[in-house]
DRENDO-1510 file (C-alpha; in Angstrom, 1 decimal, always signed):
<recs>
REC; n; res; u; v; w
REC; 1; MET; +15.3; +38.9; +54.8 .
REC; 2; THR; +14.9; +39.5; +51.1 .
REC; 3; ASN; +13.8; +36.6; +48.9 .
REC; 4; PHE; +14.5; +36.2; +45.2 .
REC; 5; THR; +12.7; +34.0; +42.7 .
REC; 6; ASN; +15.1; +34.6; +39.8 .
REC; 7; PHE; +18.7; +35.6; +39.1 .
REC; 8; ALA; +17.7; +38.9; +37.4 .
REC; 9; ASP; +16.2; +40.2; +40.7 .
REC; 10; LEU; +19.2; +39.0; +42.7 .
REC; 11; ALA; +21.6; +40.7; +40.3 .
REC; 12; SER; +19.6; +43.9; +40.4 .
REC; 13; PHE; +19.7; +43.8; +44.2 .
REC; 14; ILE; +23.5; +43.3; +44.3 .
REC; 15; ALA; +24.1; +46.0; +41.7 .
REC; 16; ALA; +22.1; +48.5; +43.8 .
REC; 17; SER; +23.8; +47.5; +47.1 .
REC; 18; ARG; +27.3; +47.6; +45.6 .
REC; 19; ASP; +27.0; +50.8; +43.7 .
REC; 20; ASN; +30.1; +51.6; +41.6 .
REC; 21; ASP; +29.8; +54.5; +39.2 .
REC; 22; ASP; +33.0; +53.8; +37.3 .
REC; 23; ALA; +32.1; +50.1; +36.8 .
REC; 24; SER; +28.6; +51.1; +35.7 .
REC; 25; ARG; +29.9; +53.6; +33.2 .
REC; 26; ASN; +32.4; +51.0; +31.8 .
REC; 27; TYR; +29.6; +48.4; +31.4 .
REC; 28; GLY; +27.2; +50.9; +29.9 .
REC; 29; ALA; +29.9; +51.9; +27.3 .
REC; 30; ALA; +30.8; +48.3; +26.5 .
REC; 31; PHE; +27.4; +46.7; +26.3 .
REC; 32; ILE; +26.3; +48.7; +23.3 .
REC; 33; GLU; +24.2; +47.3; +20.4 .
REC; 34; HIS; +26.0; +48.6; +17.3 .
REC; 35; SER; +23.0; +47.7; +15.1 .
REC; 36; GLU; +19.4; +46.4; +15.6 .
REC; 37; MET; +20.3; +43.0; +14.2 .
REC; 38; ALA; +23.0; +40.6; +15.4 .
REC; 39; LYS; +25.0; +38.1; +13.3 .
REC; 40; LEU; +27.3; +35.6; +15.1 .
REC; 41; SER; +28.1; +33.4; +12.2 .
REC; 42; ILE; +28.5; +34.0; +8.5 .
REC; 43; VAL; +26.2; +31.1; +7.7 .
REC; 44; GLU; +23.4; +32.1; +10.0 .
REC; 45; ALA; +20.8; +34.7; +9.3 .
REC; 46; PRO; +20.8; +37.9; +11.3 .
REC; 47; GLU; +18.6; +37.9; +14.4 .
REC; 48; ALA; +17.1; +40.6; +16.5 .
REC; 49; LEU; +19.0; +39.8; +19.7 .
REC; 50; ASP; +19.6; +42.3; +22.5 .
REC; 51; MET; +22.8; +42.7; +24.5 .
REC; 52; PRO; +22.6; +41.4; +28.1 .
REC; 53; ASP; +21.6; +44.0; +30.8 .
REC; 54; PRO; +24.9; +45.6; +31.7 .
REC; 55; GLU; +24.0; +46.0; +35.4 .
REC; 56; GLN; +23.0; +42.4; +35.8 .
REC; 57; VAL; +26.2; +41.3; +34.1 .
REC; 58; ARG; +28.2; +43.6; +36.4 .
REC; 59; ALA; +26.5; +42.1; +39.4 .
REC; 60; ALA; +27.0; +38.5; +38.2 .
REC; 61; VAL; +30.8; +39.1; +37.7 .
REC; 62; ASP; +31.1; +40.8; +41.0 .
REC; 63; MET; +29.3; +38.0; +42.8 .
REC; 64; MET; +31.3; +35.3; +41.0 .
REC; 65; MET; +34.6; +36.8; +41.9 .
REC; 66; GLN; +33.9; +38.2; +45.3 .
REC; 67; THR; +32.0; +35.2; +46.6 .
REC; 68; MET; +35.0; +33.0; +45.9 .
REC; 69; PHE; +37.2; +35.1; +48.2 .
REC; 70; ASP; +34.5; +35.5; +50.8 .
REC; 71; VAL; +33.6; +31.8; +51.3 .
REC; 72; LEU; +37.2; +30.7; +51.5 .
REC; 73; ARG; +38.4; +33.5; +53.7 .
REC; 74; ASP; +39.8; +32.5; +57.1 .
REC; 75; THR; +39.7; +28.8; +56.2 .
REC; 76; ARG; +42.4; +26.3; +55.3 .
REC; 77; MET; +41.5; +26.8; +51.6 .
REC; 78; GLU; +42.0; +30.6; +51.7 .
REC; 79; ALA; +45.4; +30.3; +49.9 .
REC; 80; TYR; +43.6; +28.8; +46.9 .
REC; 81; ALA; +41.1; +31.6; +46.4 .
REC; 82; ALA; +43.6; +33.7; +44.4 .
REC; 83; ASP; +44.3; +30.8; +42.0 .
REC; 84; LEU; +40.6; +30.2; +41.5 .
REC; 85; ALA; +39.9; +33.9; +40.9 .
REC; 86; TRP; +42.8; +34.2; +38.5 .
REC; 87; GLY; +41.2; +31.3; +36.6 .
REC; 88; PHE; +37.9; +33.1; +36.4 .
REC; 89; ALA; +39.5; +36.3; +35.1 .
REC; 90; ASN; +41.6; +34.3; +32.6 .
REC; 91; SER; +38.6; +32.6; +31.3 .
REC; 92; PHE; +37.1; +35.9; +30.3 .
REC; 93; HIS; +40.4; +36.8; +28.7 .
REC; 94; VAL; +40.6; +33.6; +26.7 .
REC; 95; VAL; +37.1; +34.0; +25.4 .
REC; 96; ALA; +37.7; +37.6; +24.5 .
REC; 97; LYS; +40.8; +36.7; +22.5 .
REC; 98; ARG; +38.9; +34.0; +20.7 .
REC; 99; ILE; +36.2; +36.5; +19.7 .
REC; 100; GLU; +38.9; +38.9; +18.7 .
REC; 101; GLY; +40.4; +36.3; +16.4 .
REC; 102; ARG; +37.0; +35.7; +14.7 .
REC; 103; GLU; +36.6; +39.5; +14.4 .
REC; 104; ASP; +40.0; +39.8; +12.8 .
REC; 105; ASP; +39.1; +37.1; +10.3 .
REC; 106; ALA; +35.8; +38.8; +9.4 .
REC; 107; ALA; +37.6; +42.2; +9.1 .
REC; 108; LYS; +40.0; +40.6; +6.6 .
REC; 109; THR; +37.1; +39.2; +4.6 .
REC; 110; LEU; +35.4; +42.6; +4.6 .
REC; 111; GLY; +38.6; +44.2; +3.4 .
REC; 112; GLU; +38.9; +41.8; +0.5 .
REC; 113; LEU; +35.3; +42.4; -0.4 .
REC; 114; ALA; +35.8; +46.1; -0.4 .
REC; 115; ARG; +38.9; +45.8; -2.6 .
REC; 116; HIS; +37.1; +43.7; -5.2 .
REC; 117; TYR; +33.8; +45.5; -5.9 .
REC; 118; ASP; +31.1; +43.6; -7.7 .
REC; 119; PRO; +27.8; +45.3; -8.6 .
REC; 120; SER; +25.8; +42.0; -8.2 .
REC; 121; GLU; +23.2; +41.5; -5.6 .
REC; 122; ILE; +25.0; +38.5; -4.2 .
REC; 123; TYR; +28.1; +40.7; -3.6 .
REC; 124; ALA; +26.0; +43.3; -1.8 .
REC; 125; THR; +24.4; +40.8; +0.5 .
REC; 126; GLU; +27.7; +39.2; +1.3 .
REC; 127; LEU; +29.2; +42.6; +2.0 .
REC; 128; GLU; +26.3; +43.6; +4.3 .
REC; 129; ASP; +26.4; +40.3; +6.2 .
REC; 130; THR; +30.2; +40.4; +6.7 .
REC; 131; GLN; +29.9; +44.0; +8.0 .
REC; 132; LEU; +27.2; +43.0; +10.4 .
REC; 133; LEU; +29.2; +40.0; +11.6 .
REC; 134; CYS; +32.2; +42.4; +12.3 .
REC; 135; GLN; +30.0; +44.8; +14.2 .
REC; 136; THR; +28.4; +42.0; +16.3 .
REC; 137; LEU; +31.7; +40.4; +17.1 .
REC; 138; GLN; +33.2; +43.8; +18.0 .
REC; 139; GLY; +30.4; +44.4; +20.5 .
REC; 140; CYS; +30.7; +40.9; +22.0 .
REC; 141; ARG; +34.5; +41.4; +22.4 .
REC; 142; GLU; +34.2; +44.7; +24.0 .
REC; 143; ALA; +31.6; +43.3; +26.4 .
REC; 144; MET; +33.8; +40.3; +27.3 .
REC; 145; GLU; +36.8; +42.6; +27.8 .
REC; 146; CYS; +34.7; +44.7; +30.2 .
REC; 147; MET; +33.8; +41.6; +32.2 .
REC; 148; ARG; +37.4; +40.5; +32.2 .
REC; 149; ASP; +38.6; +43.9; +33.4 .
REC; 150; HIS; +36.0; +43.9; +36.2 .
REC; 151; ALA; +37.1; +40.4; +37.3 .
REC; 152; ALA; +40.8; +41.6; +37.1 .
REC; 153; GLU; +40.1; +44.6; +39.3 .
REC; 154; VAL; +38.4; +42.4; +42.0 .
REC; 155; TYR; +41.5; +40.1; +41.8 .
REC; 156; ARG; +43.8; +43.1; +42.2 .
REC; 157; VAL; +41.9; +44.5; +45.2 .
REC; 158; GLU; +41.8; +41.1; +46.9 .
REC; 159; THR; +45.3; +39.9; +46.2 .
REC; 160; GLY; +47.3; +43.2; +45.8 .
REC; 161; LYS; +48.6; +41.8; +42.5 .
REC; 162; PRO; +47.5; +42.8; +39.0 .
REC; 163; PHE; +45.9; +40.1; +36.9 .
REC; 164; SER; +48.1; +39.2; +34.0 .
REC; 165; PRO; +47.4; +36.5; +31.5 .
REC; 166; VAL; +49.9; +33.7; +30.8 .
REC; 167; LYS; +50.5; +35.1; +27.3 .
REC; 168; GLY; +49.3; +37.8; +25.0 .
REC; 169; SER; +48.1; +41.3; +25.9 .
REC; 170; ARG; +45.3; +42.5; +28.1 .
REC; 171; VAL; +43.8; +45.7; +26.6 .
REC; 172; SER; +40.4; +47.2; +26.2 .
REC; 173; SER; +38.8; +50.5; +25.4 .
REC; 174; ALA; +38.1; +51.3; +29.1 .
REC; 175; LEU; +41.4; +50.0; +30.5 .
REC; 176; SER; +44.2; +52.3; +31.6 .
REC; 177; ALA; +46.6; +49.9; +33.3 .
REC; 178; SER; +47.0; +47.6; +30.4 .
REC; 179; MET; +49.3; +44.6; +30.4 .
REC; 180; ILE; +50.7; +44.6; +26.8 .
REC; 181; ASP; +52.9; +41.8; +25.4 .
REC; 182; ALA; +56.0; +43.2; +23.7 .
REC; 183; ARG; +55.2; +41.3; +20.5 .
REC; 184; ASP; +51.9; +43.1; +20.2 .
REC; 185; TYR; +53.5; +46.4; +21.1 .
REC; 186; LEU; +56.2; +46.1; +18.4 .
REC; 187; ALA; +53.7; +44.9; +15.8 .
REC; 188; GLY; +51.0; +47.5; +16.6 .
REC; 189; ARG; +47.5; +47.3; +15.4 .
REC; 190; ALA; +45.3; +49.1; +12.9 .
REC; 191; ARG; +42.8; +51.9; +13.5 .
REC; 192; THR; +41.3; +52.2; +17.0 .
REC; 193; ARG; +43.1; +49.1; +18.3 .
REC; 194; ARG; +46.6; +50.4; +17.4 .
REC; 195; GLU; +46.8; +52.9; +20.3 .
REC; 196; GLN; +45.8; +50.1; +22.7 .
REC; 197; PHE; +48.6; +47.8; +21.5 .
REC; 198; ALA; +51.2; +50.4; +20.7 .
REC; 199; PRO; +50.5; +53.2; +23.1 .
REC; 200; ASP; +52.2; +56.5; +22.4 .
REC; 201; GLY; +54.1; +58.0; +25.3 .
REC; 202; PRO; +57.5; +58.2; +27.1 .
REC; 203; VAL; +58.8; +54.8; +28.0 .
REC; 204; VAL; +60.4; +54.1; +31.4 .
REC; 205; ILE; +62.4; +50.8; +31.6 .
REC; 206; PHE; +62.2; +48.7; +34.8 .
REC; 207; SER; +64.0; +45.5; +35.6 .
REC; 208; GLY; +65.2; +43.7; +38.7 .
REC; 209; GLY; +65.9; +40.5; +40.4 .
REC; 210; GLN; +63.4; +37.9; +41.6 .
REC; 211; VAL; +64.2; +38.4; +45.3 .
REC; 212; TRP; +63.0; +41.7; +46.8 .
REC; 213; GLU; +61.1; +42.6; +49.9 .
REC; 214; ASP; +60.9; +46.3; +50.2 .
REC; 215; HIS; +57.8; +47.2; +48.2 .
REC; 216; ASP; +57.7; +50.8; +49.5 .
REC; 217; LEU; +61.1; +51.6; +48.2 .
REC; 218; LEU; +60.2; +50.7; +44.7 .
REC; 219; TYR; +56.7; +52.3; +44.9 .
REC; 220; LYS; +58.2; +55.6; +46.1 .
REC; 221; GLY; +60.8; +55.6; +43.4 .
REC; 222; LEU; +58.3; +54.9; +40.7 .
REC; 223; ASP; +55.9; +57.5; +42.1 .
REC; 224; ARG; +58.6; +60.2; +41.8 .
REC; 225; ILE; +59.2; +59.3; +38.2 .
REC; 226; LYS; +55.5; +59.4; +37.4 .
REC; 227; THR; +55.3; +62.8; +39.0 .
REC; 228; ARG; +57.9; +64.0; +36.5 .
REC; 229; ILE; +56.5; +62.0; +33.6 .
REC; 230; PRO; +52.7; +61.7; +34.1 .
REC; 231; GLU; +52.1; +59.9; +30.8 .
REC; 232; MET; +54.8; +57.4; +31.3 .
REC; 233; ILE; +54.6; +53.8; +29.9 .
REC; 234; LEU; +56.4; +51.2; +32.0 .
REC; 235; ALA; +58.4; +48.5; +30.0 .
REC; 236; THR; +59.6; +45.6; +32.1 .
REC; 237; THR; +61.4; +42.3; +31.8 .
REC; 238; ALA; +58.1; +40.5; +32.7 .
REC; 239; GLN; +59.2; +38.3; +35.6 .
REC; 240; ALA; +56.4; +36.9; +37.6 .
REC; 241; LYS; +58.0; +37.5; +41.0 .
REC; 242; GLY; +60.4; +39.9; +42.7 .
REC; 243; CYS; +61.0; +43.4; +41.4 .
REC; 244; ASP; +59.1; +43.2; +38.2 .
REC; 245; ALA; +56.0; +41.8; +40.0 .
REC; 246; ILE; +56.1; +44.7; +42.4 .
REC; 247; ALA; +56.4; +47.2; +39.5 .
REC; 248; HIS; +53.4; +45.5; +37.8 .
REC; 249; ALA; +51.4; +45.9; +41.0 .
REC; 250; TRP; +52.4; +49.6; +41.2 .
REC; 251; ALA; +51.4; +50.2; +37.6 .
REC; 252; ALA; +48.0; +48.6; +38.2 .
REC; 253; SER; +47.4; +50.8; +41.3 .
REC; 254; ARG; +48.4; +53.9; +39.4 .
REC; 255; GLY; +46.7; +53.3; +36.1 .
REC; 256; VAL; +50.0; +53.0; +34.1 .
REC; 257; LYS; +50.3; +51.0; +31.0 .
REC; 258; VAL; +52.8; +48.2; +31.1 .
REC; 259; ILE; +54.7; +46.6; +28.2 .
REC; 260; GLN; +56.0; +43.1; +29.2 .
REC; 261; PHE; +59.1; +42.0; +27.4 .
REC; 262; ARG; +59.1; +38.2; +27.9 .
REC; 263; LEU; +62.0; +36.0; +26.9 .
REC; 264; ASP; +62.0; +34.8; +23.3 .
REC; 265; ARG; +63.0; +31.2; +23.9 .
REC; 266; SER; +63.8; +30.8; +20.2 .
REC; 267; GLN; +66.9; +32.9; +20.8 .
REC; 268; GLY; +68.4; +30.2; +23.1 .
REC; 269; ASN; +71.1; +31.4; +25.5 .
REC; 270; ARG; +71.0; +34.9; +23.9 .
REC; 271; ALA; +67.3; +35.4; +24.7 .
REC; 272; ALA; +67.9; +37.7; +27.8 .
REC; 273; PHE; +70.5; +39.8; +26.0 .
REC; 274; VAL; +68.3; +40.2; +22.9 .
REC; 275; ARG; +65.5; +41.3; +25.1 .
REC; 276; ASN; +67.8; +43.9; +26.7 .
REC; 277; ASP; +68.6; +45.2; +23.2 .
REC; 278; ARG; +64.9; +45.5; +22.4 .
REC; 279; LEU; +64.3; +47.4; +25.6 .
REC; 280; VAL; +67.1; +49.9; +24.8 .
REC; 281; ASN; +65.8; +50.3; +21.3 .
REC; 282; LEU; +62.5; +51.7; +22.7 .
REC; 283; LYS; +64.5; +54.9; +23.3 .
REC; 284; PRO; +63.4; +55.2; +27.0 .
REC; 285; VAL; +63.5; +58.5; +28.7 .
REC; 286; GLU; +64.4; +57.0; +32.1 .
REC; 287; ALA; +65.2; +53.6; +33.6 .
REC; 288; VAL; +65.2; +51.8; +37.0 .
REC; 289; ILE; +67.4; +48.8; +37.4 .
REC; 290; CYS; +67.3; +46.9; +40.7 .
REC; 291; GLU; +70.1; +44.6; +41.7 .
REC; 292; GLY; +69.6; +41.1; +40.4 .
REC; 293; SER; +71.7; +39.0; +38.1 .
REC; 294; GLY; +74.1; +39.6; +35.2 .
REC; 295; ILE; +71.1; +40.2; +33.0 .
REC; 296; GLN; +70.3; +43.4; +35.0 .
REC; 297; MET; +74.0; +44.4; +34.9 .
REC; 298; ASN; +74.1; +44.0; +31.1 .
REC; 299; LEU; +70.9; +46.1; +30.7 .
REC; 300; ALA; +72.3; +48.8; +33.0 .
REC; 301; GLN; +75.5; +49.0; +30.9 .
REC; 302; LYS; +73.6; +49.2; +27.6 .
REC; 303; LEU; +71.3; +51.9; +29.0 .
REC; 304; ARG; +74.3; +53.9; +30.2 .
REC; 305; GLN; +75.9; +53.6; +26.8 .
REC; 306; ALA; +72.7; +54.9; +25.2 .
REC; 307; GLY; +72.7; +57.9; +27.5 .
REC; 308; VAL; +69.5; +57.0; +29.3 .
REC; 309; PRO; +69.1; +58.5; +32.8 .
REC; 310; LEU; +69.5; +55.5; +35.1 .
REC; 311; HIS; +68.5; +54.8; +38.7 .
REC; 312; VAL; +70.3; +51.7; +40.2 .
REC; 313; VAL; +68.7; +50.3; +43.3 .
REC; 314; ASN; +70.8; +47.9; +45.3 .
REC; 315; LEU; +69.6; +45.2; +47.7 .
REC; 316; ALA; +71.3; +47.0; +50.5 .
REC; 317; HIS; +69.0; +50.0; +49.9 .
REC; 318; GLN; +66.0; +48.0; +51.3 .
REC; 319; ARG; +64.8; +48.9; +54.8 .
REC; 320; THR; +64.6; +45.1; +55.5 .
REC; 321; ALA; +68.3; +44.8; +54.6 .
REC; 322; LYS; +69.2; +47.7; +57.0 .
REC; 323; ARG; +67.3; +46.2; +59.9 .
REC; 324; ALA; +69.1; +42.9; +59.3 .
</recs>
């Protein structure tokens, strides 16, 4: 039996026993020190602080997520493991978004300083401090997103469902199967973040009802489309169960980016139809509509009118329906 006197040794042991080259590369790329000094607040002086050891952090996240599933497995509380694990992953997401907000504020300040040049020493110091703050926050955000993505992957493997935050987008530099909120997609972002929030590629529309049992039918259909359109981006009506949830799980397992078009409640009773218009306006190259409600019928009609190649999947097509 191996004994440990501190967490660092335990983390190193776990990292070695659960070797994962892809995760290690992601952590190594995310936990980078952009400069020798770090500055976490505009009012605090820069400090010589290192980033955490990426392998120890990887082990800590893995242990945090996996242990929750392991200790509750085959007990009366097993059903709650997924909810707890989702909460852990969402905590990383919330903190990453909070850091991103501070990073954006610092970037705006830096832009203002760059536009209003002043040869004074005070200006030079403020410019240097703000740039260092931006770099430090960027590094912290990327590291936090890496931890979130790792937690999300454990969640997906254990539950079979992709982790998706309640609101907003989940993107990062190392993430392929991103969950992108439609508002972020339509607005886009600047520089390196723009491609993450507004990915460039052929869009395939997917929508369906909230009651569906035959996962394989939808998986096979989407696989055939991806074979024809390898760089496809999936745009869905963002429902949490049924067909859309199955499509999100498929995308997570295949590394396909997803744009989630949630209802804009400010549109009132027109919200679903406005969403359908926005989906059609993406100029999709193909679409899959599964039998559901009048909302799906309306979307199918609009896609046909726009000349989009359309696959309609009826409830009766399910293997479960045929057996019944």
